[in-house]
Structures are given as C-alpha cells and as structure tokens.
Biopython code that builds the backbone (N, CA, C, O; Angstrom):
import numpy as np
from Bio.PDB.StructureBuilder import StructureBuilder

atoms = [
    (1, "MET", "N", (71.210, 105.663, 197.219)),
    (1, "MET", "CA", (71.743, 104.437, 196.832)),
    (1, "MET", "C", (72.605, 103.991, 197.988)),
    (1, "MET", "O", (73.318, 104.766, 198.625)),
    (2, "ARG", "N", (72.507, 102.810, 198.201)),
    (2, "ARG", "CA", (73.591, 102.070, 199.309)),
    (2, "ARG", "C", (74.845, 101.628, 198.692)),
    (2, "ARG", "O", (74.902, 101.466, 197.473)),
    (3, "VAL", "N", (75.827, 101.429, 199.437)),
    (3, "VAL", "CA", (76.934, 101.044, 198.859)),
    (3, "VAL", "C", (76.825, 99.496, 198.119)),
    (3, "VAL", "O", (77.281, 99.264, 197.000)),
    (4, "HIS", "N", (76.304, 98.748, 198.759)),
    (4, "HIS", "CA", (76.032, 97.431, 198.180)),
    (4, "HIS", "C", (75.349, 97.419, 196.794)),
    (4, "HIS", "O", (75.581, 96.536, 195.968)),
    (5, "GLU", "N", (74.567, 98.358, 196.599)),
    (5, "GLU", "CA", (73.931, 98.643, 195.382)),
    (5, "GLU", "C", (74.812, 99.138, 194.076)),
    (5, "GLU", "O", (74.679, 98.777, 192.907)),
    (6, "LEU", "N", (75.710, 100.035, 194.614)),
    (6, "LEU", "CA", (76.639, 100.498, 193.652)),
    (6, "LEU", "C", (77.612, 99.457, 193.133)),
    (6, "LEU", "O", (77.999, 99.355, 191.969)),
    (7, "ILE", "N", (77.954, 98.695, 194.174)),
    (7, "ILE", "CA", (78.980, 97.501, 193.986)),
    (7, "ILE", "C", (78.358, 96.574, 192.973)),
    (7, "ILE", "O", (79.028, 96.188, 192.015)),
    (8, "ASP", "N", (77.139, 96.210, 193.138)),
    (8, "ASP", "CA", (76.396, 95.386, 192.358)),
    (8, "ASP", "C", (76.339, 95.880, 190.942)),
    (8, "ASP", "O", (76.568, 95.116, 190.005)),
    (9, "ILE", "N", (76.051, 97.095, 190.777)),
    (9, "ILE", "CA", (75.962, 97.607, 189.582)),
    (9, "ILE", "C", (77.521, 97.699, 188.774)),
    (9, "ILE", "O", (77.699, 97.345, 187.609)),
    (10, "LEU", "N", (78.436, 98.183, 189.562)),
    (10, "LEU", "CA", (79.704, 98.319, 189.145)),
    (10, "LEU", "C", (80.427, 96.823, 188.731)),
    (10, "LEU", "O", (81.310, 96.760, 187.876)),
    (11, "SER", "N", (80.006, 95.839, 189.342)),
    (11, "SER", "CA", (80.505, 94.462, 189.243)),
    (11, "SER", "C", (79.952, 94.020, 187.860)),
    (11, "SER", "O", (80.647, 93.192, 187.271)),
    (12, "ASP", "N", (78.869, 94.416, 187.274)),
    (12, "ASP", "CA", (78.460, 94.057, 185.990)),
    (12, "ASP", "C", (79.389, 94.777, 184.876)),
    (12, "ASP", "O", (79.322, 94.311, 183.739)),
    (13, "GLN", "N", (80.129, 95.724, 185.077)),
    (13, "GLN", "CA", (80.883, 96.568, 184.129)),
    (13, "GLN", "C", (82.252, 95.954, 183.754)),
    (13, "GLN", "O", (82.732, 95.030, 184.410)),
    (14, "PRO", "N", (82.870, 96.502, 182.668)),
    (14, "PRO", "CA", (84.237, 95.936, 182.639)),
    (14, "PRO", "C", (85.099, 96.558, 183.737)),
    (14, "PRO", "O", (84.911, 97.698, 184.161)),
    (15, "ALA", "N", (86.116, 95.683, 184.194)),
    (15, "ALA", "CA", (86.997, 96.157, 185.251)),
    (15, "ALA", "C", (87.804, 97.325, 184.819)),
    (15, "ALA", "O", (88.181, 98.122, 185.678)),
    (16, "ASP", "N", (88.097, 97.499, 183.603)),
    (16, "ASP", "CA", (89.037, 98.717, 183.199)),
    (16, "ASP", "C", (88.264, 99.749, 182.639)),
    (16, "ASP", "O", (88.822, 100.616, 181.967)),
    (17, "ALA", "N", (86.979, 99.768, 182.839)),
    (17, "ALA", "CA", (86.127, 101.022, 182.357)),
    (17, "ALA", "C", (86.366, 102.165, 183.162)),
    (17, "ALA", "O", (86.529, 102.017, 184.373)),
    (18, "GLU", "N", (86.412, 103.410, 182.578)),
    (18, "GLU", "CA", (86.567, 104.580, 183.381)),
    (18, "GLU", "C", (85.290, 104.995, 184.336)),
    (18, "GLU", "O", (84.180, 104.867, 183.820)),
    (19, "VAL", "N", (85.348, 105.386, 185.421)),
    (19, "VAL", "CA", (84.048, 105.763, 186.097)),
    (19, "VAL", "C", (84.016, 107.354, 186.078)),
    (19, "VAL", "O", (85.011, 108.030, 186.337)),
    (20, "GLU", "N", (82.903, 107.830, 185.780)),
    (20, "GLU", "CA", (82.838, 109.258, 185.823)),
    (20, "GLU", "C", (81.488, 109.549, 186.620)),
    (20, "GLU", "O", (80.569, 108.738, 186.729)),
    (21, "LEU", "N", (81.509, 110.631, 187.075)),
    (21, "LEU", "CA", (80.266, 111.409, 187.710)),
    (21, "LEU", "C", (79.774, 112.291, 186.718)),
    (21, "LEU", "O", (80.469, 113.012, 186.003)),
    (22, "ALA", "N", (78.360, 112.185, 186.709)),
    (22, "ALA", "CA", (77.538, 113.001, 185.541)),
    (22, "ALA", "C", (76.754, 113.828, 186.527)),
    (22, "ALA", "O", (76.039, 113.250, 187.345)),
    (23, "VAL", "N", (76.854, 115.338, 186.502)),
    (23, "VAL", "CA", (75.857, 115.965, 187.191)),
    (23, "VAL", "C", (74.896, 116.703, 186.160)),
    (23, "VAL", "O", (75.271, 117.365, 185.193)),
    (24, "ILE", "N", (73.793, 116.500, 186.490)),
    (24, "ILE", "CA", (72.633, 117.054, 185.571)),
    (24, "ILE", "C", (71.969, 118.026, 186.192)),
    (24, "ILE", "O", (71.476, 117.858, 187.307)),
    (25, "ALA", "N", (71.897, 119.068, 185.572)),
    (25, "ALA", "CA", (71.254, 120.362, 186.184)),
    (25, "ALA", "C", (70.364, 121.180, 185.104)),
    (25, "ALA", "O", (70.567, 121.128, 183.891)),
    (26, "PRO", "N", (69.404, 121.900, 185.693)),
    (26, "PRO", "CA", (68.657, 122.883, 184.620)),
    (26, "PRO", "C", (69.596, 123.817, 184.154)),
    (26, "PRO", "O", (70.484, 124.194, 184.917)),
    (27, "VAL", "N", (69.519, 124.248, 182.984)),
    (27, "VAL", "CA", (70.139, 125.407, 182.598)),
    (27, "VAL", "C", (69.352, 126.658, 183.093)),
    (27, "VAL", "O", (69.963, 127.611, 183.577)),
    (28, "ASP", "N", (68.052, 126.654, 182.977)),
    (28, "ASP", "CA", (67.357, 127.729, 183.486)),
    (28, "ASP", "C", (66.078, 127.163, 184.168)),
    (28, "ASP", "O", (65.444, 126.240, 183.656)),
    (29, "GLU", "N", (65.713, 127.764, 185.370)),
    (29, "GLU", "CA", (64.487, 127.213, 186.031)),
    (29, "GLU", "C", (63.439, 127.406, 185.377)),
    (29, "GLU", "O", (62.506, 126.731, 185.813)),
    (30, "SER", "N", (63.116, 128.219, 184.270)),
    (30, "SER", "CA", (62.000, 128.406, 183.641)),
    (30, "SER", "C", (61.799, 127.564, 182.105)),
    (30, "SER", "O", (60.812, 127.628, 181.372)),
    (31, "ALA", "N", (62.956, 126.837, 181.904)),
    (31, "ALA", "CA", (63.139, 126.241, 180.671)),
    (31, "ALA", "C", (63.261, 124.660, 180.957)),
    (31, "ALA", "O", (63.614, 124.255, 182.065)),
    (32, "ASP", "N", (62.986, 123.892, 180.019)),
    (32, "ASP", "CA", (63.101, 122.529, 179.906)),
    (32, "ASP", "C", (64.539, 122.009, 179.597)),
    (32, "ASP", "O", (64.764, 120.799, 179.637)),
    (33, "ASP", "N", (65.492, 122.889, 179.297)),
    (33, "ASP", "CA", (66.841, 122.486, 178.920)),
    (33, "ASP", "C", (67.640, 122.064, 180.032)),
    (33, "ASP", "O", (67.394, 122.533, 181.144)),
    (34, "ILE", "N", (68.608, 121.199, 179.864)),
    (34, "ILE", "CA", (69.451, 120.762, 180.944)),
    (34, "ILE", "C", (70.858, 120.782, 180.484)),
    (34, "ILE", "O", (71.096, 120.690, 179.279)),
    (35, "THR", "N", (71.765, 120.891, 181.318)),
    (35, "THR", "CA", (73.296, 120.862, 181.099)),
    (35, "THR", "C", (73.953, 119.467, 181.855)),
    (35, "THR", "O", (73.619, 119.256, 183.021)),
    (36, "VAL", "N", (74.650, 118.765, 181.347)),
    (36, "VAL", "CA", (75.445, 117.562, 181.864)),
    (36, "VAL", "C", (76.887, 118.038, 181.983)),
    (36, "VAL", "O", (77.552, 118.497, 181.054)),
    (37, "ASP", "N", (77.290, 117.868, 183.251)),
    (37, "ASP", "CA", (78.843, 118.078, 183.654)),
    (37, "ASP", "C", (79.401, 116.788, 183.919)),
    (37, "ASP", "O", (78.872, 116.042, 184.744)),
    (38, "ARG", "N", (80.545, 116.430, 183.210)),
    (38, "ARG", "CA", (81.172, 115.193, 183.488)),
    (38, "ARG", "C", (82.384, 115.389, 184.208)),
    (38, "ARG", "O", (83.202, 116.260, 183.912)),
    (39, "TYR", "N", (82.521, 114.486, 185.267)),
    (39, "TYR", "CA", (84.086, 114.649, 185.966)),
    (39, "TYR", "C", (84.289, 113.194, 186.288)),
    (39, "TYR", "O", (83.415, 112.362, 186.529)),
    (40, "PHE", "N", (85.512, 113.042, 186.254)),
    (40, "PHE", "CA", (86.329, 111.823, 186.853)),
    (40, "PHE", "C", (86.019, 111.646, 188.304)),
    (40, "PHE", "O", (86.020, 112.657, 189.006)),
    (41, "VAL", "N", (85.785, 110.611, 188.780)),
    (41, "VAL", "CA", (85.812, 110.369, 190.264)),
    (41, "VAL", "C", (87.054, 110.435, 190.809)),
    (41, "VAL", "O", (87.730, 109.420, 190.639)),
    (42, "ASP", "N", (87.653, 111.494, 191.527)),
    (42, "ASP", "CA", (88.899, 111.517, 192.049)),
    (42, "ASP", "C", (89.076, 110.874, 193.347)),
    (42, "ASP", "O", (90.197, 110.459, 193.643)),
    (43, "GLY", "N", (88.051, 110.737, 194.194)),
    (43, "GLY", "CA", (88.085, 109.827, 195.408)),
    (43, "GLY", "C", (86.872, 109.537, 196.041)),
    (43, "GLY", "O", (85.854, 109.844, 195.421)),
    (44, "VAL", "N", (86.758, 109.026, 197.110)),
    (44, "VAL", "CA", (85.639, 108.608, 197.855)),
    (44, "VAL", "C", (86.094, 109.136, 199.329)),
    (44, "VAL", "O", (87.232, 109.115, 199.798)),
    (45, "LEU", "N", (84.930, 109.603, 199.913)),
    (45, "LEU", "CA", (84.956, 110.478, 201.187)),
    (45, "LEU", "C", (83.802, 109.988, 202.008)),
    (45, "LEU", "O", (82.637, 110.089, 201.625)),
    (46, "PRO", "N", (84.123, 109.510, 203.025)),
    (46, "PRO", "CA", (83.015, 109.250, 204.130)),
    (46, "PRO", "C", (82.633, 110.717, 204.566)),
    (46, "PRO", "O", (83.451, 111.627, 204.699)),
    (47, "TRP", "N", (81.352, 110.809, 204.757)),
    (47, "TRP", "CA", (80.966, 112.146, 205.334)),
    (47, "TRP", "C", (79.690, 111.923, 206.304)),
    (47, "TRP", "O", (78.748, 111.193, 205.995)),
    (48, "PRO", "N", (79.773, 112.603, 207.449)),
    (48, "PRO", "CA", (78.637, 112.680, 208.346)),
    (48, "PRO", "C", (77.517, 113.089, 207.642)),
    (48, "PRO", "O", (77.646, 113.960, 206.781)),
    (49, "ASP", "N", (76.291, 112.528, 207.908)),
    (49, "ASP", "CA", (75.033, 112.763, 207.259)),
    (49, "ASP", "C", (74.156, 113.522, 208.042)),
    (49, "ASP", "O", (73.110, 113.062, 208.498)),
    (50, "GLY", "N", (74.573, 114.749, 208.225)),
    (50, "GLY", "CA", (73.675, 115.651, 209.083)),
    (50, "GLY", "C", (73.595, 115.373, 210.471)),
    (50, "GLY", "O", (74.631, 115.271, 211.128)),
    (51, "ASP", "N", (72.340, 115.222, 211.050)),
    (51, "ASP", "CA", (72.248, 114.957, 212.656)),
    (51, "ASP", "C", (72.083, 113.459, 212.840)),
    (51, "ASP", "O", (72.176, 113.008, 213.982)),
    (52, "ASN", "N", (71.862, 112.701, 211.882)),
    (52, "ASN", "CA", (71.652, 111.321, 212.165)),
    (52, "ASN", "C", (73.094, 110.698, 212.320)),
    (52, "ASN", "O", (74.044, 111.428, 212.039)),
    (53, "THR", "N", (73.316, 109.495, 212.718)),
    (53, "THR", "CA", (74.519, 108.826, 213.089)),
    (53, "THR", "C", (75.137, 108.148, 211.812)),
    (53, "THR", "O", (76.273, 107.676, 211.781)),
    (54, "GLU", "N", (74.338, 108.158, 210.864)),
    (54, "GLU", "CA", (74.969, 107.435, 209.607)),
    (54, "GLU", "C", (75.980, 108.348, 208.806)),
    (54, "GLU", "O", (76.027, 109.569, 208.956)),
    (55, "VAL", "N", (76.750, 107.660, 207.977)),
    (55, "VAL", "CA", (77.771, 108.247, 207.282)),
    (55, "VAL", "C", (77.318, 108.136, 205.772)),
    (55, "VAL", "O", (76.856, 107.064, 205.379)),
    (56, "ALA", "N", (77.442, 109.267, 204.873)),
    (56, "ALA", "CA", (77.197, 109.199, 203.606)),
    (56, "ALA", "C", (78.619, 109.132, 202.975)),
    (56, "ALA", "O", (79.612, 109.707, 203.421)),
    (57, "ILE", "N", (78.565, 108.336, 201.863)),
    (57, "ILE", "CA", (79.751, 108.154, 201.039)),
    (57, "ILE", "C", (79.763, 109.064, 199.876)),
    (57, "ILE", "O", (78.975, 108.857, 198.954)),
    (58, "TRP", "N", (80.568, 110.028, 199.843)),
    (58, "TRP", "CA", (80.643, 110.931, 198.704)),
    (58, "TRP", "C", (81.602, 110.506, 197.735)),
    (58, "TRP", "O", (82.732, 110.145, 198.062)),
    (59, "LEU", "N", (81.132, 110.541, 196.373)),
    (59, "LEU", "CA", (82.075, 110.248, 195.266)),
    (59, "LEU", "C", (82.560, 111.772, 194.913)),
    (59, "LEU", "O", (81.777, 112.653, 194.559)),
    (60, "VAL", "N", (83.837, 111.929, 195.051)),
    (60, "VAL", "CA", (84.397, 113.333, 194.794)),
    (60, "VAL", "C", (84.940, 113.445, 193.463)),
    (60, "VAL", "O", (85.663, 112.549, 193.027)),
    (61, "GLY", "N", (84.630, 114.559, 192.713)),
    (61, "GLY", "CA", (85.169, 114.786, 191.470)),
    (61, "GLY", "C", (84.899, 116.302, 191.082)),
    (61, "GLY", "O", (84.104, 117.040, 191.664)),
    (62, "GLY", "N", (85.630, 116.612, 190.088)),
    (62, "GLY", "CA", (85.242, 118.055, 189.641)),
    (62, "GLY", "C", (86.725, 118.568, 189.011)),
    (62, "GLY", "O", (87.668, 117.820, 188.752)),
    (63, "GLU", "N", (86.694, 119.909, 188.846)),
    (63, "GLU", "CA", (87.989, 120.515, 188.230)),
    (63, "GLU", "C", (88.950, 120.203, 189.192)),
    (63, "GLU", "O", (88.595, 120.252, 190.370)),
    (64, "GLU", "N", (90.222, 119.858, 188.892)),
    (64, "GLU", "CA", (91.314, 119.348, 189.796)),
    (64, "GLU", "C", (91.608, 120.464, 190.748)),
    (64, "GLU", "O", (91.721, 120.207, 191.947)),
    (65, "SER", "N", (91.743, 121.724, 190.286)),
    (65, "SER", "CA", (91.874, 122.772, 191.225)),
    (65, "SER", "C", (90.740, 122.990, 192.370)),
    (65, "SER", "O", (91.021, 123.434, 193.483)),
    (66, "ASP", "N", (89.639, 122.685, 192.035)),
    (66, "ASP", "CA", (88.436, 122.733, 192.920)),
    (66, "ASP", "C", (88.446, 121.665, 193.873)),
    (66, "ASP", "O", (88.185, 121.868, 195.059)),
    (67, "VAL", "N", (88.733, 120.541, 193.414)),
    (67, "VAL", "CA", (88.877, 119.366, 194.177)),
    (67, "VAL", "C", (90.037, 119.499, 195.424)),
    (67, "VAL", "O", (89.929, 119.238, 196.622)),
    (68, "ASN", "N", (91.046, 119.951, 194.732)),
    (68, "ASN", "CA", (92.280, 120.175, 195.616)),
    (68, "ASN", "C", (91.836, 121.266, 196.696)),
    (68, "ASN", "O", (92.124, 121.040, 197.871)),
    (69, "ALA", "N", (91.285, 122.207, 196.428)),
    (69, "ALA", "CA", (90.901, 123.241, 197.364)),
    (69, "ALA", "C", (89.985, 122.773, 198.374)),
    (69, "ALA", "O", (90.136, 123.088, 199.554)),
    (70, "PHE", "N", (88.895, 121.921, 197.912)),
    (70, "PHE", "CA", (87.854, 121.293, 198.857)),
    (70, "PHE", "C", (88.591, 120.492, 199.834)),
    (70, "PHE", "O", (88.406, 120.712, 201.032)),
    (71, "LEU", "N", (89.511, 119.471, 199.400)),
    (71, "LEU", "CA", (90.211, 118.533, 200.158)),
    (71, "LEU", "C", (91.219, 119.449, 201.086)),
    (71, "LEU", "O", (91.485, 119.038, 202.215)),
    (72, "ASP", "N", (91.662, 120.428, 200.713)),
    (72, "ASP", "CA", (92.556, 121.263, 201.591)),
    (72, "ASP", "C", (91.684, 121.862, 202.670)),
    (72, "ASP", "O", (92.135, 121.940, 203.813)),
    (73, "ALA", "N", (90.481, 122.285, 202.390)),
    (73, "ALA", "CA", (89.717, 122.951, 203.205)),
    (73, "ALA", "C", (89.217, 122.018, 204.304)),
    (73, "ALA", "O", (89.265, 122.381, 205.480)),
    (74, "ILE", "N", (88.710, 120.752, 203.928)),
    (74, "ILE", "CA", (88.394, 119.783, 204.919)),
    (74, "ILE", "C", (89.271, 119.252, 205.702)),
    (74, "ILE", "O", (88.912, 118.781, 206.781)),
    (75, "GLU", "N", (90.668, 119.229, 205.278)),
    (75, "GLU", "CA", (91.618, 118.709, 206.140)),
    (75, "GLU", "C", (92.096, 119.577, 207.240)),
    (75, "GLU", "O", (92.676, 119.092, 208.212)),
    (76, "GLN", "N", (91.848, 120.983, 207.104)),
    (76, "GLN", "CA", (92.289, 121.849, 208.013)),
    (76, "GLN", "C", (91.589, 121.718, 209.235)),
    (76, "GLN", "O", (90.359, 121.675, 209.188)),
    (77, "PRO", "N", (92.279, 121.635, 210.517)),
    (77, "PRO", "CA", (91.437, 121.684, 211.667)),
    (77, "PRO", "C", (90.851, 123.014, 212.029)),
    (77, "PRO", "O", (91.438, 124.087, 211.885)),
    (78, "ASN", "N", (89.743, 122.867, 212.470)),
    (78, "ASN", "CA", (89.098, 124.254, 212.944)),
    (78, "ASN", "C", (89.411, 124.623, 214.415)),
    (78, "ASN", "O", (88.979, 124.021, 215.398)),
    (79, "PRO", "N", (90.289, 125.786, 214.418)),
    (79, "PRO", "CA", (90.670, 126.172, 215.856)),
    (79, "PRO", "C", (89.478, 126.264, 216.822)),
    (79, "PRO", "O", (89.737, 126.139, 218.019)),
    (80, "GLU", "N", (88.241, 126.460, 216.458)),
    (80, "GLU", "CA", (87.109, 126.740, 217.382)),
    (80, "GLU", "C", (86.623, 125.353, 217.809)),
    (80, "GLU", "O", (85.877, 125.270, 218.785)),
    (81, "THR", "N", (87.014, 124.222, 217.114)),
    (81, "THR", "CA", (86.478, 122.862, 217.593)),
    (81, "THR", "C", (87.619, 121.966, 218.106)),
    (81, "THR", "O", (87.437, 120.802, 218.462)),
    (82, "THR", "N", (88.772, 122.576, 218.117)),
    (82, "THR", "CA", (89.935, 121.601, 218.571)),
    (82, "THR", "C", (90.399, 122.087, 219.860)),
    (82, "THR", "O", (90.009, 123.184, 220.260)),
    (83, "ASP", "N", (91.162, 121.405, 220.517)),
    (83, "ASP", "CA", (91.982, 121.695, 221.833)),
    (83, "ASP", "C", (93.099, 122.703, 221.637)),
    (83, "ASP", "O", (93.517, 123.470, 222.504)),
    (84, "GLU", "N", (93.517, 122.605, 220.413)),
    (84, "GLU", "CA", (94.839, 123.380, 219.989)),
    (84, "GLU", "C", (94.794, 124.979, 220.039)),
    (84, "GLU", "O", (95.754, 125.730, 220.215)),
    (85, "GLY", "N", (93.554, 125.296, 219.856)),
    (85, "GLY", "CA", (93.462, 126.820, 220.032)),
    (85, "GLY", "C", (93.787, 127.306, 218.773)),
    (85, "GLY", "O", (93.870, 126.531, 217.819)),
    (86, "PRO", "N", (94.010, 128.667, 218.641)),
    (86, "PRO", "CA", (94.305, 129.496, 217.251)),
    (86, "PRO", "C", (95.722, 129.252, 216.981)),
    (86, "PRO", "O", (96.496, 129.166, 217.935)),
    (87, "PRO", "N", (96.169, 129.124, 215.700)),
    (87, "PRO", "CA", (97.519, 129.135, 215.403)),
    (87, "PRO", "C", (98.434, 129.962, 215.895)),
    (87, "PRO", "O", (99.609, 129.862, 215.544)),
]
sb = StructureBuilder()
sb.init_structure("model")
sb.init_model(0)
sb.init_chain("A")
sb.init_seg("    ")
for serial, (resi, resn, name, xyz) in enumerate(atoms, 1):
    if name == "N":
        sb.init_residue(resn, " ", resi, " ")
    sb.init_atom(name, np.array(xyz, "f"), 0.0, 1.0, " ", f" {name:<3s}", serial, name[0])
structure = sb.get_structure()
C-alpha cells in the first residue's frame, strides 16, 4: 500500500476514530484457525526497504515494553558502523 492510498482510506473515516493495527496469523500451520492480535499504532517509522533506494513506512505498535525496547534498539548507534568506535 502506498502512503497516498492509506491517506485516502483514512480521509473517509471519522477524524476522532482510534487507529489500530490488526495482525492476522495462523494459529497452527496445519489448521485453518487464525488469531487476530490488535495493537494501537504508537508511531510511524521510515525504514530502508532492503537493497533498493525506496523507504518503507512502518506503522509501529505492540505491547508497550516491546515497542520501547525496539525503539531503544534502533536508536543505539552501532559502533561497527560509526566513526565513534566502541564505547
């Protein structure tokens, strides 16, 4: 989905409606049962999309402690890829 498509979809919704992220996954690979995990969208994160030059926009959500751990992890400079060297 492109950003403009998401904007178009959301523009038809009430401005004060809560936005959630629903993750649908199989309960078991051999069964038809599915599970739905619902999360509030806590943020939006531009992310390099693999080897190409495009950027993907991630809607970030999940359990608060997991989201915080993820954001902390990506904000930490990697000493192997910076000029600063090890701490």
